[in-house]
C-alpha positions in Angstrom: -176.2 60.8 16.9 -175.6 61.7 13.2 -174.8 65.3 12.3 -178.0 67.8 11.6 -179.1 68.9 8.4 -180.7 72.4 8.2 -182.2 73.1 4.9 -182.2 77.1 4.1 -185.8 78.6 3.6 -184.2 81.2 1.7 -183.5 78.8 -1.1 -187.2 77.5 -1.1 -189.8 78.4 -3.9 -191.9 80.9 -2.3 -194.8 80.4 -4.7 -195.2 77.0 -3.2 -194.0 77.6 0.2 -196.2 75.2 2.0 -195.1 72.4 -0.2 -191.6 73.3 0.5 -192.0 73.1 4.2 -193.9 69.8 3.9 -191.0 68.4 1.9 -188.6 69.4 4.6 -191.1 67.9 7.3 -191.2 64.6 5.4 -187.4 64.4 4.9 -184.6 63.3 7.3 -183.6 66.8 7.9 -183.3 68.1 11.6 -184.1 71.7 11.4 -185.4 74.5 9.1 -182.6 77.4 8.8 -184.2 80.9 8.4 -182.1 83.8 7.4 -183.2 87.3 8.5 -181.4 90.4 6.2 -182.0 93.8 7.1 -180.3 95.5 4.0 -177.8 97.1 6.4 -175.7 94.5 7.8 -175.7 92.6 4.7 -176.5 94.1 1.2 -179.8 92.1 0.7 -183.3 92.2 2.6 -185.0 88.8 3.0 -187.9 88.4 5.5 -189.1 88.6 9.0 -192.0 87.8 11.6 -194.9 87.1 9.3 -192.9 84.7 7.2 -191.2 83.1 10.2 -194.7 82.8 11.8 -196.2 81.0 8.9 -193.1 78.5 8.6 -193.7 77.9 12.3 -197.3 77.1 11.7 -196.5 74.5 9.3 -193.1 73.1 10.5 -192.8 70.0 12.7 -189.1 70.6 13.0 -187.1 73.2 15.2 -186.2 76.6 13.4 -182.9 77.9 13.6 -183.0 81.6 12.9 -179.9 83.4 11.8 -180.0 87.0 12.4 -177.8 89.0 9.6 -179.0 92.5 11.1 -177.7 95.5 12.9 -178.9 95.8 16.6 -180.3 92.2 17.0 -180.9 92.9 20.7 -184.0 95.0 19.7 -185.6 92.0 18.1 -184.7 88.8 20.2 -188.0 88.4 22.1 -190.2 89.0 19.0 -188.2 86.3 16.9 -188.7 83.9 19.8 -192.4 84.6 19.9 -192.8 84.1 16.2 -191.2 80.7 16.2 -187.3 80.6 16.9 -185.9 77.8 18.6 -182.4 78.6 18.0 -181.4 82.4 17.5 -177.9 83.2 16.0 -176.4 86.9 16.0 -173.3 88.1 14.4 -170.4 88.8 16.6 -169.7 91.6 14.1 -172.9 93.3 14.8 -173.1 93.0 18.7 -171.3 95.6 21.0 -172.3 93.6 24.0 -172.3 89.8 22.6 -172.3 88.3 26.1 -175.3 90.4 27.1 -177.2 89.5 23.9 -176.4 85.7 24.4 -177.7 85.8 27.8 -180.8 87.7 26.3 -181.5 84.9 23.9 -181.2 82.2 26.5 -183.7 84.1 29.0 -186.3 83.4 26.4 -185.7 79.8 26.1 -184.0 79.6 22.8 -180.6 78.1 22.2 -178.0 81.0 21.7 -175.8 81.1 18.6 -173.0 83.3 17.4 -172.6 83.7 13.7 -169.0 84.6 12.2 -168.2 86.2 9.0 -165.4 84.7 6.7 -162.9 87.4 7.8 -163.5 86.9 11.4 -160.8 84.7 13.3 -162.4 82.2 15.6 -159.9 83.3 18.4 -162.4 86.1 19.2 -164.8 83.8 20.4 -162.5 82.6 23.3 -164.3 84.6 26.0 -167.7 83.6 24.9 -167.8 80.0 24.1 -169.1 78.8 27.5 -172.2 81.2 26.9 -173.1 79.8 23.5 -175.0 76.7 22.2 -174.0 77.0 18.6 -171.3 78.9 16.5 -172.3 79.3 12.9 -169.3 79.8 10.7 -170.1 81.6 7.5 -168.4 79.7 4.5 -169.7 82.3 2.2 -169.8 86.3 2.5 -173.4 86.7 4.1 -176.3 88.2 2.2 -177.0 86.1 -0.8 -177.6 82.3 -1.4 -176.0 80.0 -4.0 -172.3 81.2 -3.4 -169.2 79.2 -3.6 -167.9 77.7 -0.4 -164.7 79.4 0.9 -162.5 76.4 1.6 -160.3 78.4 4.3 -163.4 77.7 6.5 -162.1 74.3 6.9 -159.2 75.7 8.9 -161.5 77.6 11.1 -163.7 74.5 11.8 -160.5 72.7 13.0 -159.4 75.7 15.1 -162.9 75.9 16.7 -163.1 72.2 17.3 -159.8 72.1 19.2 -160.9 75.1 21.2 -164.2 73.3 22.2 -162.5 70.1 23.0 -159.9 71.9 25.1 -162.6 73.2 27.3 -164.8 70.0 27.2 -167.5 71.9 25.8 -169.1 68.9 24.1 -172.8 70.4 23.7 -171.6 73.3 21.6 -172.6 72.7 17.8 -170.4 73.9 14.9 -172.6 75.0 12.1 -171.5 75.6 8.5 -173.6 78.0 6.5 -172.9 78.7 2.6 -171.9 76.7 -0.3 -172.6 73.2 1.3 -173.5 70.3 -0.8 -172.8 66.7 -1.5 -169.5 67.8 -3.3 -168.0 69.0 0.0 -170.1 68.1 3.0 -168.0 65.0 4.0 -164.7 67.1 4.2 -166.6 69.7 6.3 -167.9 67.1 8.7 -164.4 65.4 8.9 -162.9 68.9 9.9 -165.2 68.9 12.9 -168.8 70.2 11.8 -172.0 69.2 13.4 -174.8 71.0 11.8 -174.8 71.6 7.8 -177.0 74.6 6.4 -178.1 73.5 2.8 -180.0 75.7 0.7 -179.6 75.6 -3.1 -178.1 72.2 -3.0 -181.4 70.8 -1.4 -184.3 72.9 -2.9 -182.8 73.2 -6.4 -182.0 69.4 -6.4 -183.9 67.1 -8.9 -184.9 65.1 -5.8 -184.5 67.0 -2.7 -185.6 64.5 -0.2 -182.9 62.1 -1.6 -180.3 64.9 -1.4 -181.2 65.4 2.2 -180.9 61.5 2.9 -177.6 61.4 1.1 -176.3 64.4 3.2 -177.6 62.9 6.6 -175.9 59.5 5.6 -172.5 60.9 5.2 -171.2 60.0 8.8 -172.3 59.7 12.4 -172.0 62.3 15.0 -172.2 62.5 18.6 -174.8 65.1 19.5 -178.5 64.6 20.3 -181.0 66.7 18.3 -182.4 69.8 20.4 
């Protein structure tokens, strides 16, 4: 199957959220990406359970929840109940990452690890078998609309080599931050599987066409969740 496209709800127009959700439903996008920020782990506050529940009520595609929060283990079950299909926690925010990944899987959700730009992928070595997705941040987390950090391409290649060496064909590499038509192809060539696209989709003149263009860039090997 082709790579996956996950438009980021953070970049949507919240004065017409239902229309924005319908747009993604009608498009070739695969997931919704849903960023949760607590103002502590990152210097911004976004949204939580009520908005997720509202998106879930309208969405016809899986919801990929990215927890940019401290102590995420306190809220895993609640995010799953609110509609999360994939839940990613930051390696930098988890004292007991293996336990938290098990907690996520126990809810029936897919378990993801998010990694900040400064964090080396070598730190994932002992938990790769316990995750379904690695979200490499290609901007510093907390705000949308930032420029892609091109050192991320080297991290993608290193992570892809680590996964291939272990035959972990079912683990997705997701790239989040500054992704658009200007760099998506080289990101995919480096080994990415899931592209999170926020401003490049929702601020585009023709968002559905932009999603189609992102989706058409290349084919890849995974089936959707």
